[in-house]
TILUM-232451 format. One record per atom (N, C-alpha, C): z, x, y; residue in one letter. Coordinates in steps of 0.05 Angstrom, whole numbers, plus 5000, padded with zeros to 4 digits. Atoms other than C-alpha are relative to their C-alpha. Layout:
BEGIN
ZXYa...
***
This chain:
BEGIN
502049794996m123906935755m497549875012m502450104987t117906825800t497650154990t502449865007a110707025791a499950285012a500349734991v109307765797v497850015021v501949994978k105707925862k497650174995k502249825003q101408505840q499950114971q500549875026v098408795776v498250245005v501649754997y095909515775y499250104973y500949875024i091809855722i499850305006i500249714998v092610605712v497550074982v502549945015t085510815693t500250274986t499949765016g083911385646g501749974976g498450005024f088111575587f502950065006f497149954997c095711565581c501250034972c498749955025d100211815526d502049764995d498350245004l103111155499l502550064984l497449935012r108711535464r502150005022r498149994978k111911555533k501549735002k498450234997g117511065546g500149925030g499750104973i120010735610i500150235020i499749784980d122111385645d497450155003d502549854998g115711745628g497849855015g502150164986l111111175651l500749965029l499250034972a115211045714a499650265015a500549744988g114711795728g497150045007g502949984994i107111765724i499449855026i500550164976v107011205776v501050135025v498849884977q111711555823q498950285007q500849724994q109612285816q497050035003q502949964999d102112235803d498649835021d501450194982y100511635848y501749935024y498350054977q106311625898q500349705006q499650294997m107510885886m502949944993m497250095005d114210515884d500049824975d499850165024v115610275813v501949775002v498150224996y120909815840y498849775016y501450224987d115809385877d499749784980d500550235018d114408695849d497250034989d502749945012a108708965806a500350074971a500349925027i106609055735i498050235000i501849775003f103409725717f499150014971f501250015027l098609735657l499050284993l500849745010f097410365615f498649964974f501450015025c092610495558c499650284990c500449745012g092011075510g497150054993g502849945007r085811385479r498749784983r501150235015r085110805431r499949775019r500350224982s082710195467s500949744988s499050245012d086209705422d503049955005d497150044994r093209775452r500550085029r499349934972f096509795520f503049935004f497250054993k103409795553k500249905029k499350074973p105509395614p502950075006p497449924991l111509655653l500749835025l499250174977y115509205701y503050025005y497250014991w122009245741w500549725009w499550284993d124908545745d502449965019d497850024981g130508695794g502750104989g497549905011d136108875746d499550164974d500649845024g132509245690g497050024996g502849955006w126009485661w499149834976w501450135022l121209105617l497650174992l502349845010l116509525574l499149864974l501250135023c111909165526c497950184987c502149855014y106909425475y498349794986y501850195013k100809025454k497950154985k502249895016r096109205398r498149774993r502050215006i089708805392i499150044971i500749985029e088108665319e497049994995e502850045005n080808475326n498450045026n501549954976g077208805383g501250235016g499249774983r078009315439r499949915029r500050044971l079609315513l497850175012l502049844984r074309555563r501650135023r498249874980w079310005599w498350205016w501449804984p076410405657p500950284994p499349735009r076211125634r499050225019r501349804984k072211485688k501850165018k498249864981k077711665738k502949944993k497250055002d085111735737d500949905027d499150124975e087211255791e501549744994e498750265003v091210625802v498449805016v501550214986r087409995819r501549744998r498850265001q090209325838q498049804988q501750205013l087408755795l500449725011l499950284994t085808045813t500749854974t499450165024h087807485766h497549984982h502550015016q080507435744q499550264985q500449755013q080108175729q502050044976q498149995022i086408125686i499049844976i501150175022r083207555646r497750154987r502349855012w076807965637w501050234982w499049775016l080708575614l501249914974l498750105025l084908185563l498049854982l502150125016d078507835539d498150214989d501849795010g075308515524g497650055017g502349964982l070708505584l500750225020l499649814979s069809015639s501349865024s498850124976i074008905702i498150005023i502149984979d067809065743d497549864991d502250165009q063208495724q497850015022q502249984981k056408605757k498849735007k501350264996r054207885751r501949785006r498050214994a060607515768a499349875026a500450154976i060106975820i502350075019i498049924980k063807205882k501149755014k498950234986p068606735918p498549955026p501450074975g065406355976g501850055024g498649974975v067306446049v499549755016v500350254984n068705826090n498550055026n501449994975g064205706149g497450155000g502649865001q058206106126q498049844983q502150145015f051705786104f497950184990f
***
């Protein structure tokens, strides 16, 4: 297995009682995305202490469930959309920080002074 190319967050609220078929249906029907791409889709319910990642690995589905015991995720709740995350944004999210850090240092661009 190689590294996953993309990670998407489904913002807003999701019913975490849904299983693989229900969550895959949200991705396909609500957002017109291909759930069979090399991507992980992250879902969060009303409680901000648990989330589910959904992933197609080529021959089957992987659905995990994580409950945070001491803290909460800063899941974007304002819009129902799918956003692609960078590795840094994934780290921020799982550390309980917002994925939209206002004071983060932006990557430099070569050749500009």
